[in-house]
C-alpha positions as CSV (number, residue, x, y, z in Angstrom):
1,M,96.3,105.5,112.2
2,S,96.7,108.0,115.0
3,R,96.0,111.7,114.5
4,L,99.1,113.9,114.1
5,K,99.1,117.0,116.2
6,I,101.4,119.0,114.0
7,K,100.2,120.3,110.7
8,K,101.8,121.9,107.6
9,N,102.9,125.6,108.1
10,D,103.1,125.2,111.9
11,T,106.2,126.8,113.5
12,V,108.1,124.2,115.5
13,R,111.3,123.9,117.6
14,V,113.6,120.9,117.4
15,I,114.1,119.3,120.9
16,A,116.4,116.5,120.0
17,G,119.3,115.7,117.6
18,K,122.0,117.7,116.0
19,D,119.8,120.7,115.3
20,K,118.4,120.9,118.8
21,G,117.1,124.4,119.6
22,R,116.6,125.5,116.0
23,E,113.1,126.7,114.8
24,G,111.4,126.6,111.5
25,K,108.2,126.1,109.6
26,V,106.8,122.7,108.7
27,V,107.1,122.3,104.9
28,A,105.9,118.7,104.4
29,I,104.5,115.8,106.5
30,N,104.7,112.1,105.8
31,R,101.8,110.6,107.8
32,K,102.8,107.0,107.1
33,T,106.3,107.2,108.5
34,K,105.5,110.1,111.0
35,R,108.4,112.2,109.6
36,I,108.3,115.9,108.8
37,I,110.5,118.3,106.8
38,V,111.2,121.6,108.6
39,E,112.5,124.6,106.7
40,G,116.3,125.1,107.3
41,V,116.6,122.2,109.7
42,N,118.5,118.9,109.2
43,M,120.3,120.0,106.0
44,I,122.0,117.4,103.9
45,K,124.2,117.5,100.8
46,K,122.8,115.5,97.9
47,H,124.8,114.7,94.7
48,E,122.4,115.2,91.7
49,K,122.9,114.2,88.1
50,P,122.3,116.8,85.4
51,S,118.6,117.1,84.6
52,M,116.1,119.5,83.0
53,T,115.6,121.4,86.2
54,N,119.3,121.4,87.2
55,P,121.3,121.3,83.9
56,N,124.7,121.4,85.6
57,G,124.0,118.8,88.3
58,G,126.4,118.9,91.3
59,I,126.0,119.0,95.0
60,V,122.7,120.4,96.3
61,E,121.9,121.3,99.9
62,K,118.3,120.4,101.0
63,E,116.3,119.5,104.1
64,A,116.0,115.9,105.2
65,P,113.0,114.5,107.1
66,I,113.1,114.5,110.9
67,D,110.9,112.4,113.2
68,I,107.8,114.2,114.5
69,S,108.6,113.2,118.1
70,N,111.8,115.4,117.9
71,V,109.9,118.7,117.4
72,M,107.5,120.7,119.6
73,Y,104.9,123.2,118.5
74,L,105.7,126.9,119.2
75,H,102.8,128.9,120.7
76,K,103.6,132.6,121.2
77,G,107.3,131.8,121.0
78,K,107.3,129.0,123.6
79,P,107.2,125.2,123.0
80,T,104.1,123.5,124.2
81,R,102.3,120.2,123.9
82,I,99.1,120.0,121.9
83,G,95.8,118.5,122.8
84,F,92.4,118.1,121.2
85,K,89.1,119.2,122.6
86,F,85.6,119.9,121.3
87,D,84.6,123.6,120.9
88,G,80.9,123.2,120.5
89,D,80.6,120.4,117.9
90,K,83.9,121.1,116.3
91,K,87.2,119.3,117.2
92,V,90.0,121.8,117.7
93,R,93.7,121.8,118.7
94,Y,94.7,123.7,121.8
95,A,98.0,124.5,123.6
96,K,98.2,122.6,126.8
97,S,100.4,125.2,128.5
98,T,97.9,128.1,128.1
99,G,94.7,126.3,127.2
100,E,94.2,128.6,124.2
101,V,92.7,127.2,120.9
102,I,95.2,127.1,118.1
103,D,92.9,126.6,115.1
């Protein structure tokens, strides 16, 4: 399994698809299918039955997963690729455009 370069709570910009150019925070990641859910991006309408959490049921708008290859990490407001390097004995992510360590 390859290492994913985008993590939960990262800010990303969509670079392909119907929401191209939109930005948001990563809410969830599915490592197996390499799909992520971005806040406010790729909204769908889902018909839900009445339940304990939603007693009336009805049409609910929610985010759908988007492929991880269709987003880019935002570093200081600009999209950049991410790489890995060793900082001492610790492996860290860094922005390839500036060379700065992200975390």
